[in-house]
N, C-alpha and C positions, 0 to 999 in steps of 0.2 A: 504494500500500500504506500503510495507516494504521499509525502507530507507537503502540503501546499502552504507556504508561509504567507503568501499574498491573501489567500482565502481566510486564513486564521486572523490576519491583521484586519481584514474587512469585517469579519464577524465580531471581533473585539470592539472595533470602532462603532459598529451598529449597536452592540449591547450597551456600550458606554453612553451613546446618544439616547437610547431608549430609557436608560436609568436616569438620565439628567431630566427627563420630562416630569419626574416626581418631585422636583424641587420647586420652591416658591417662584412665582413669576412665569411659570410655564403655562401653556395654553390648556384650558380645562377640557378634559376628555373623560367624563364620568364612567363610561363603560370600557375604556381602554381599547377601543377598536381601531384607533389610528385616525379618526375623524374628529376634529374639534367640535365641542357641543354646539357652538354657534352655527355650524353647517350640518350637523348630524341629524338625519331624519328619524332616528331612534336613539335618543340620548341614553336610555337605560338598557338597551339591548345591543349586544355585540353584533354588528353587521357591517363592519368596515374592512379595510385591507388586512387587519390583523385577525379577522374572524375566519373560521373554517368554512362556514356556509354564509351565503348572503354577503360575501366579501366585497361586492360591488355596491353596497348600500342600496340594494334593489328596492324600487318603489314602483310596482307594476302598474298602478293606476295614476301615478304622478300627482298624488294629492298632498305630497309633502311629508307623509308618514311612511316609513319604510315597511316592507312586508313583515319584518320581524316583530313589529309592534302595531300592526294594523289589520285586524280581522273584521272591521266594519265595512263590508263590501257594498252595502246599499247606501252608504254615506248618510245614515240617519243619526250619527253621533255616538253610537255605542254598539258593541257586539251583541247580537240577539240570536234567537233561535232561527230567524229567517236567514241570517248569515251562516249558521250551522247547516241549515238545509241546502244552501247554495253549494257549500263544499261537498256535502254528502252526494248531491246530484252530479258532481264533477270528479268523483274519485277516478284516478288514472288518466285524467285529462292533462294536457300540457297547457297550463294557463298561468301567465306571469303575474296575475293579480292574486289568484287563490293559492299559489305555491308559497306558503309562508316561510318555509325553511330553505327555499331556493335550491332544491335538489333536482329540479327539472320536471316534476310532475306533481299533481295534487294527490295526496295519499292520506292514509289514516293518521299519520303523524300530524298533518295539517288539520285534520278534523279534530284531533285531540287538543291541539293548540286553541282552536276556536271554542271548543267546549269549556276549556279552562279559562277562557277570556269572556264568558257571558257576563254582560253588564259593564265590561271595561270600555273605556274610551280609548281612541287611538293615541299613540305617542307615549311620552312627550317628544316633540321635535323642535330643533333649533332653527329650522328653515322658516323664513319670513312668509313664504307662500303656503305653509301648512294649513290645511283645513279650508282653503278658499273654495276651489272647485276642482273636480277631477281634471287632470291635464294641465293644471296651473303651475306645477313644479317640475320642470324638466330635470333630467339627471344632472348631477354635478359634473 
């Protein structure tokens, strides 16, 4: 196995840079997903470049709330049984709005997320366009 000194130096520099983010004066990132809270469409849900899934800060309906924290599909202000039914009717579909965990298809994991979110409101989001209208918040 060949030891790559340049790769090690880059990894150490990255680790040092990420650790510096925890000191005072740094940009707030409550969920530590690599997107500052002021631009994050899910402030308390990991969905940025440092996330495993939804790493692109996915917002399928472009309403300013990322898929990871938005299971209000009919835009009535809270997740309800109507939203649960929408997911249930679309199991196995490829739908960028209903795929809450960004794994490529609507599944029972998404259905479970909606079920656990009954009566929850979307967000919170740091985007100024959040909650205005569907399509008002283009991707970052």
